[in-house]
LOFI-129020 format. One record per residue (C-alpha): residue number from 1; x, y, z; residue in one letter. Coordinates in pm, 1 decimal. Layout:
LOFI-129020
<NUM, <X, Y, Z>, A>
...
end
This chain:
LOFI-129020
<1, <-2799.2, -3249.2, 7790.7>, M>
<2, <-2540.3, -3119.8, 7524.1>, D>
<3, <-2616.1, -3236.5, 7188.6>, A>
<4, <-2276.0, -3140.9, 7029.3>, R>
<5, <-2008.3, -3384.4, 6981.7>, L>
<6, <-1656.6, -3351.5, 7044.1>, T>
<7, <-1378.3, -3382.6, 6761.5>, E>
<8, <-1295.9, -3744.7, 6915.8>, S>
<9, <-1655.0, -3865.9, 6903.1>, E>
<10, <-1717.1, -3714.6, 6557.9>, L>
<11, <-1395.6, -3895.9, 6451.4>, N>
<12, <-1520.0, -4221.8, 6568.7>, S>
<13, <-1847.9, -4194.2, 6371.4>, L>
<14, <-1662.0, -4120.4, 6050.6>, R>
<15, <-1588.2, -4400.8, 5817.5>, P>
<16, <-1239.6, -4468.6, 5764.2>, S>
<17, <-1181.2, -4229.9, 5454.4>, I>
<18, <-1296.4, -3947.9, 5669.5>, G>
<19, <-992.6, -4010.8, 5927.9>, M>
<20, <-727.4, -3971.5, 5649.4>, R>
<21, <-538.2, -3648.7, 5632.4>, D>
<22, <-647.8, -3371.3, 5383.7>, A>
<23, <-329.0, -3441.9, 5185.6>, A>
<24, <-413.6, -3815.6, 5149.4>, E>
<25, <-778.1, -3720.4, 5051.4>, R>
<26, <-645.8, -3473.8, 4784.7>, E>
<27, <-442.5, -3729.3, 4634.3>, A>
<28, <-705.4, -3970.9, 4607.0>, I>
<29, <-932.0, -3692.0, 4444.7>, R>
<30, <-650.6, -3596.4, 4198.8>, V>
<31, <-602.0, -3974.8, 4093.4>, A>
<32, <-976.4, -4021.9, 4042.4>, A>
<33, <-1021.5, -3733.1, 3856.1>, T>
<34, <-701.5, -3832.4, 3635.5>, T>
<35, <-845.2, -4158.6, 3590.1>, E>
<36, <-1191.5, -4019.8, 3473.7>, G>
<37, <-1021.8, -3775.6, 3231.8>, D>
<38, <-814.4, -4036.1, 3049.6>, A>
<39, <-1112.1, -4247.7, 3019.6>, Q>
<40, <-1307.2, -3959.4, 2861.6>, F>
<41, <-1013.9, -3868.8, 2632.4>, V>
<42, <-1014.1, -4244.7, 2553.6>, Q>
<43, <-1371.4, -4259.8, 2455.8>, K>
<44, <-1388.1, -3919.9, 2256.9>, L>
<45, <-1081.0, -4053.4, 2043.2>, G>
<46, <-1282.1, -4355.5, 1975.6>, R>
<47, <-1604.6, -4157.1, 1893.1>, G>
<48, <-1408.0, -3927.3, 1652.1>, L>
<49, <-1257.6, -4225.2, 1485.6>, R>
<50, <-1596.1, -4353.1, 1429.0>, A>
<51, <-1729.7, -4020.1, 1316.2>, G>
<52, <-1453.1, -3989.0, 1057.3>, A>
<53, <-1517.6, -4335.0, 924.6>, T>
<54, <-1871.3, -4256.6, 890.6>, A>
<55, <-1792.3, -3919.9, 702.3>, F>
<56, <-1533.2, -4098.7, 479.7>, A>
<57, <-1797.2, -4351.8, 383.3>, T>
<58, <-2069.4, -4087.5, 298.8>, I>
<59, <-1821.1, -3903.2, 103.9>, A>
<60, <-1718.7, -4220.5, -103.4>, R>
<61, <-2077.2, -4282.5, -185.6>, A>
<62, <-2173.0, -3944.4, -271.1>, V>
<63, <-1863.7, -3905.2, -500.2>, A>
<64, <-1930.1, -4227.4, -686.4>, S>
<65, <-2313.9, -4209.2, -728.7>, F>
<66, <-2304.8, -4015.7, -1062.5>, P>
<67, <-2077.6, -4270.2, -1207.8>, A>
<68, <-2277.0, -4564.4, -1075.7>, K>
<69, <-2612.5, -4408.7, -1196.3>, R>
<70, <-2443.0, -4355.1, -1569.1>, R>
<71, <-2340.1, -4718.9, -1559.4>, A>
<72, <-2708.4, -4818.8, -1455.8>, Y>
<73, <-2842.8, -4614.4, -1735.3>, S>
<74, <-2609.4, -4774.5, -1969.1>, D>
<75, <-2692.6, -5126.4, -1864.5>, L>
<76, <-3066.9, -5047.9, -1929.6>, L>
<77, <-3009.8, -4926.0, -2252.0>, A>
<78, <-2850.8, -5262.3, -2341.4>, L>
<79, <-3084.2, -5508.5, -2520.1>, N>
<80, <-3114.5, -5868.0, -2400.0>, S>
<81, <-2848.4, -6002.3, -2649.6>, R>
<82, <-2598.2, -5735.2, -2525.7>, E>
<83, <-2669.8, -5794.5, -2156.4>, L>
<84, <-2627.3, -6194.8, -2231.4>, A>
<85, <-2280.4, -6122.7, -2402.5>, D>
<86, <-2137.3, -5965.7, -2065.7>, I>
<87, <-2307.3, -6235.4, -1845.0>, G>
<88, <-2614.5, -6051.1, -1740.4>, L>
<89, <-2983.5, -6041.7, -1743.6>, T>
<90, <-3228.0, -5781.1, -1728.0>, R>
<91, <-3314.2, -5907.6, -1356.5>, A>
<92, <-2938.5, -5856.4, -1258.4>, D>
<93, <-2937.9, -5487.7, -1340.9>, I>
<94, <-3062.4, -5363.9, -995.3>, P>
<95, <-2821.5, -5581.6, -838.7>, R>
<96, <-2516.5, -5498.4, -1020.2>, V>
<97, <-2395.2, -5263.7, -762.6>, F>
<98, <-2440.5, -5480.2, -453.4>, D>
<99, <-2090.3, -5579.1, -322.6>, P>
<100, <-2219.8, -5945.0, -284.0>, D>
<101, <-2345.1, -5948.2, -636.1>, F>
<102, <-2032.0, -6112.1, -817.1>, M>
<103, <-1973.4, -6353.6, -521.8>, A>
<104, <-2330.9, -6495.2, -600.5>, Q>
<105, <-2306.7, -6517.1, -954.2>, K>
<106, <-2232.5, -6856.2, -1091.8>, P>
<107, <-1939.6, -6855.5, -1335.3>, R>
<108, <-1918.7, -7063.8, -1643.5>, A>
<109, <-1707.5, -7358.6, -1631.5>, P>
<110, <-1343.3, -7286.5, -1770.7>, V>
<111, <-1391.0, -7485.1, -2075.5>, A>
<112, <-1687.2, -7234.5, -2184.5>, M>
<113, <-1502.7, -6922.4, -2089.8>, R>
<114, <-1187.5, -7016.1, -2299.1>, S>
<115, <-1378.7, -7076.1, -2620.1>, R>
<116, <-1368.0, -6770.1, -2857.9>, Q>
<117, <-1633.8, -6750.4, -3138.7>, P>
<118, <-1488.5, -6846.0, -3487.3>, Q>
<119, <-1501.3, -6563.8, -3727.2>, L>
<120, <-1458.4, -6676.0, -4089.2>, A>
end
């Protein structure tokens, strides 16, 4: 008994993609590779933009740190009366640089803000 298959028997066992000619298979391979490359470039671009944004955020934080530290020290040096004049309490000082701090701080009514102390 012969265990070898003839070419026609082999072609009948192959899936339909195996029956395509070499040029068609190469075109499918090239199209798949091109699509994969395009997706890779798109993901790489998104990753690089995210990295650049993170680097810029860190650079801004490092650059602004000395000024914030100096302002924090200056606020700590003020007495309670001076802090009250600018609308702060000693408990507010650690939160001054929180972005949501000013949104959370209750504002005085307009009538009270417009009053100026009368000097004689």
